[in-house]
Structures are given as structure tokens and as C-alpha cells.
LUMRO-417979 format. One record per residue: residue in three letters; x, y, z negated of N, C-alpha, C, O, CB in turn. Coordinates in steps of 0.02 Angstrom, whole numbers, plus 50000, padded with zeros to 5 digits. Glycine has a CB too. Example, Ala and Ser with C-alpha at 12.3 -4.5 7.8 and 13.67 -1.06 7.14 Angstrom:
% LUMRO-417979
ALA506604971649610506154977549610506604983549610507124983449577505654977649548SER506424988849646506844994749643506455000249606506705005749598507044997049714
% end
This chain:
% LUMRO-417979
MET474495521152608473795522752596473755528152542474055527452489473395516452575ASP473385533352555473285538552505472715536452460472145535952482473135545452538ASN472875535152398472335533252352472235538652299472025537152243472485526552320GLY472385544752317472245550352273472665550452210472405551652156471535550252254GLU473305549152216473735549052158473705555852122473705561152154474455547352177VAL473685555452057473655561452016474325562251983474565557551950473075560951963PRO474645568051989475295568951957475215568651881474705570851854475615575551978PRO475715565951846475665565651774475675572651743475925577451773476235561551745ARG475385573051683475395579451647476105581451632476545577251621474985578951581LYS476225587851632476875590451612476915590151536476485592751501476995597851638LEU477435586951511477525586151440477705592951409478195596051429478065580951425ASP477325595051360477455601351324477915599651265477675597351213476795604851301LEU478555600751274479045598651224478955602251157479115599451105479735599851249GLU478685608351157478565611851094478015608351055478055607650994478385619251107LYS477485606151089476945602551056477195595751031477005593450977476355601551103VAL477615592551071477895586051051478325587050989478275583150941478305582851108ARG478745592150989479175593450931478755594950869478905592350815479655599450945ALA478245598950875477815600650817477475594350791477445593250730477285605950837ALA477225590150836476895583950814477395579250781477235576150731476565580550874LEU477985578750810478505574450782478705576850713478735572850666479115574250828ASP478835583250705479045585850640478495584850588478645583350530479225593150645ALA477875585750607477315584550560477295577250539477175575650481476645586750591GLN477405572750587477405565650571477995563950526477925559950479477425561350636LEU478575566850540479165565350498479055567950427479255564550379479785568650529VAL478755573750419478595576350352478135571350316478245569850257478265583350355ALA477635568950350477165564150320477515557650300477275554150256476595562650368LEU478065556050333478445550050318479015551450268479425547050254478725546950382ASP479045557550242479585559650198480265559050231480755556950199479575555650133GLU480295560850294480915560650333481105567750351480675572250352480835556250398PRO481745568950364481955575750384481705577450454481555572950493482725576350381PRO481655583850470481435585850537481915583150591482495581650577481395593550542PHE481655582550650482045580150707482585585150725482455591150729481585578650768ASP483195582750736483725587350755484105584950817484665587150830484215588150698GLY483795580550855484105578050916483955582250976483625587450971483895570950928PRO484185580051034484075583851096483335583451118482975578751102484525581251152ALA483135588551154482445588851179482255582751221481685580551221482335595151220THR482745580051257482595574251299482405568051258482095563451284483195572551343ALA482595567951194482435562251152481785563151113481585558551077483005561051103LEU481465568851119480855570251081480305565051091480035562451042480585577051099PRO480115563351153479555558651162479695551851129479265549051096479415557651235ARG480295549251139480465542751108480465543151033480225538550999481145540351133ALA480725548651006480735549450933480025549950906479885547250852481135555750914LEU479585553250942478885553750921478555546850920478225545150872478505558450967VAL478655543050973478355536250975478625532150916478245528550883478515532751042ALA479275532650903479575528850848479285530950781479165526750738480335529850848ALA479175537450771478895539950708478175537550699477975535750643478925547550706VAL477785537550753477095535150748477095527650731476705525450689476715536350815LEU477535523850763477585516750747477805515650675477565511050642478065513250794ALA478255519850650478475519350581477885520350533477835516850483479035524450566ALA477455525050549476855526050508476425519850508476215517450455476445532150534TYR476285517050567475885510950570476225505350532475895501750494475785508850643ASP476875504550541477245499150507477225499750431477265494750396477965499050531ARG477165505850407477125506950334476405506550308476275507750249477415513850316GLY475945504850353475245504350333474895511050327474365511550296475195500850268LEU475185516150358474895522850356474545524450421474695521550474475445528050342GLN474085529050417473775531750477474235537350502474375541950464473035534350464PRO474455537050565474895542550589474525549150593473905549250595475185540750658GLU474895554450593474605561150602474245561150669474505558550719475155566750599ARG473645563950671473225563750731473575566450793473565563350846472585567550720ASP473895572350787474215575250845474825571250866474965570750926474425582450830ALA475175568250819475745564050836475515557950875475805556150926476125561950772ALA474985554750851474715548850886474475550850956474605547251004474135545650846ARG474125556450961473875558751027474455559951075474425557751133473465565151019GLN474965563451053475525564951097475895558651117476105557951174476015569851062ALA475985553951071476325547651086475925543551137476205540851184476435543551022VAL475265543051126474835539351172474845542551241474925539151292474115538951145ARG474775549051244474785552551309475445551551346475445550351406474655560051299TYR475985552051310476645551051341476685544051372476905543351429477205552051288LEU476475539051336476525532151362476015530851417476155527151464476425527151306LEU475425533851413474935533251469475205536551532475145533851587474255536351449ASP475515542351524475805545751582476375541651612476475541651673476055552751562ARG476745538351570477285533951596476985528251637477265526351689477705531051537LEU476415525451615476075520351654475855523151721475975520151773475465517451616ALA475545529051720475295532051782475865533651830475775533451891474905538451766THR476445535351803477035536651846477315530151874477505529851932477565540451806ALA477345524951833477625518551854477165514751901477405511051944477775514151793ALA476515515651893476015512151934475495517151959474925516951937475675506351893PRO475705521552005475255526852027474655524152066474695519052100475625531952071GLY474105527552059473495525752095472885527852054472945531152003473475518252109ARG472295525752079471675527652045471195521852043470585522852044471355533552080THR471465515752040471035509852041470805507751971470245505251963471395504152074VAL471225508751921471065506651853471085512751807471555516751809471555501251828GLU470565513451767470565518751716470765515551650470455510851627469855522251711VAL471285518251620471535515851556471335521051504471565526751506472315514551557ARG470925518851456470655523451405470925521551336470925515651317469885523351405VAL471145526551300471355525651231471005531151190471305536251173472145526051224PRO470365529951175469995535051138470245535551066470445530451037469235533451139PRO470235541351037469995547751064470555551851095470485557851105469675551751008TYR471115548751111471715552451131471755554351204471875560251219472305548451114ALA471665549651249471775551351320471555545451364471395540051340472525552951334ALA471535546851428471405541751479471785543751542471895549651554470625541051494VAL471985538751581472305540051645472035535151696471765529951679473085539451640GLN472105537051758471975532451813472645530251841473095534351849471515535651868ALA472695523851856473325521051879473185515151925472605513451936473775518851820ILE473695512251951473695506251991473435507752062472875510152071473285500751958ALA473845506052110473655507052181473095502352200473035496852174474255506052227GLY472685504552247472135500452272471545504952289471625510952298471925495152220PRO470955501952295470365505852313470245511452262470275510352201469745501452318ARG470105517252288470025523252246469315523652219468825522452254470175529552286HIS469275525352155468635526452122468485533852123468925537952108468635523652048THR467865535852141467725542952144467145545352100467145551152080467575544752214ARG466655541152084466085543452044465845538151996465955532152005465515545452090GLY465505540651944465185536051896465695532051856466275533951851464725531351933THR465465526551829465895522251789466375518551835466155515351883465475517251747PRO467015518951822467495515451864467385507851861467185505251809468215517151844PRO467505504351916467405497151916467945493351877467835487551858467385494551987ASN468515496351867469065493251831469265497651772469545503151782469675491951878VAL469115495351712469235499351652469595495151600469415489451587468575502151624VAL470105498251570470455495251513470365500151456470465506151464471215493851529GLU470165497651397470095501951339470385498551278470295492651267469345503751328THR470745502551239471045499951178471165505751130471055511551146471715496351193ASP471395504051070471545509151020472275511451027472665508351063471405506550948GLY472435516850993473105519750999473665515050979474165514551015473135525850957ARG473595511750923474125507250901474245501650951474815500150968473965504350832THR473705498650973473775493151021474105495551085474545492251112473085490051037TRP473895501451110474205504051171474955505051162475345503151205473875510651191ILE475155508151107475865509351095476235502651093476775502051123475975513251030GLU475965497851057476295491351051476335487751118476835484451133475935486951000LEU475815488251159475825485351226476355488851270476755485551304475135485951260ALA476345495451268476805499251311477535497751294477955497851339476675506751303LEU477685496451231478365495251210478565487951209479145486251199478475498151142GLY478075483551220478235476351221478215473051153478435467351145478895475351251ARG477955476551103477885473451037477285468751035477225464750989477805478850983LEU476865469251084476265465051091476185463551165476255468051207475625468551061THR476035457351182475935455751253475205456751271474765457051228476145448451268TRP475085457351336474405458151361473975452151339473415453051315474405458751438GLY474245446151346473885440151326473715440051252473155438151234474295434051343GLU474175442051210474055442351138473505447451122473055446051082474695444051100ALA473545453251153473045458551141472355456251163471855457551129473245464951177MET472315453051221471675450551245471405445051199470815444951183471745447851318ALA471845440451178471625434851136471345437251069470875434151043472215430151124LYS471615442551042471365444850978470815450250985470595453050935471935447550936GLY470605451551046470065456251058470265463551048469825467751036469495454651014ALA470905465051051471145471951041471095476151104471185482251101471855471851016VAL470955472951161470895476351225470235474151257470065468251257471495474851272SER469885478951285469295477551326469495478951398469705484551414468665481751304ALA469445473951441469635474851511469075472251555468875466451550470305471351527SER468825476551599468295474451645468495476251716468785481451728467615477651626GLY468325471851762468485472951832469035468351854469445466051814468675480151844SER469045466851918469515462051946470235464351945470695460251951469315460352016ARG470355470851938471035473551938471245476151870471755479651864471095479051990ALA470865474651818470985477551752471475473551709471445473851648470335478251715ASP471915469851740472435466151704473085470051711473365470551766472515458751732LEU473335472751656473945476851658474575472851644475115475851637473875482451608SER474525466251639475095462351617475715463251661476275462851636474915455051615GLU475625464351726476215465151768476535472051761477085473251787476035463951841HIS476195476651727476455483451718476715484751648476975490051633475925488451736LEU476625479851603476825480651533477315475251513477265469651538476205480451488PRO477785476651469477895483251439478165488051491478425486051543478375482751380LEU478105494451476478375499551520479135498951522479455497751470478165506751497GLN479415499651580480135499351586480445505651555480135510951554480355498651659ASP481045504851530481385510451499481465516051550481675514951606482075508351470ASP481305522051529481355527951571481975531951551481975535151499480715532351566PRO482505531851592483115535251573483055542751568483485546051538483655533551621THR482525545651597482445552851594482055555051533481995561051520482095555351656ALA481785550251495481375552051437481755551451372481485552851319480755547751434
% end
């Protein structure tokens, strides 16, 4: 069934590197010197390090980390049935099923950047996030528990 799958955004590694290096400077860490293939993971780790230290991550670093993990969800669970929103950073449509075309989608998940990153990496379960009110999910297909945490991506 064609449900209007949208290809994921192409990751701009220069923007990821700039965001990562800015986040590392804010954490008093040296600039990243690893391979380009490790940039997205290193960025997510740096953003989590900021949160873990009680700091607000650099805005562009948080945005790039959230987008990377949202795109991983859209790649792992392609479709247009559920809209996953992480304001103010990004949103994607994912999960196979009936396609949404206009107006407010019937299946919407919304959360903040930190919660999304923790869900995507398995530091927080879907049930825990729902129980503490960190996720708003509406619609019969808006349960992401079977898609989280995201499986390790060997190409990233």
C-alpha cells in the first residue's frame, strides 16, 4: 500500500559538526575529532551530557539531535499515519497506515526535546513518559512503544 512515504531529510554533516563543536565548547570539551560517520551520535551524546549536567543544550545542537532521531524514526517506521512533533525543533510523519492529507492529523504525538531524545535512546520508556505527562499522544495509532527505543543504526 502506498501511504505517501516521505524520504528522510539528508543530514548536513557540516551543520551537525558546527552544532556539535558549539555544544562541546559550551561543555568545556575539546572539539570533535572523530570520523564524519560518528558525528550524529556524538552530537546526541553531547546534548545528553548538557542535560545530565543540568544545562540547557545549545539550541542548534538540540535541534540537530532531535531532527536526526526523528528522521531515524521515520526511516525505521515509514508512513504518514502519525505526526510526531518536538517543538520548536522538528516534526515528522511516520508509521504505516491510513494516510493523513489535510488539517490536524488524527494521530499526533508531541513532546519536548529532552524527552524525545531519552525515548529514542531507551533512557525513558513510553510508559514512563506517558505516566509523568511528558508526552501528549492523541489518536488510536499514537502509541510509539513498539518503535522505541530506536534500534542501533550501523550506518550512523
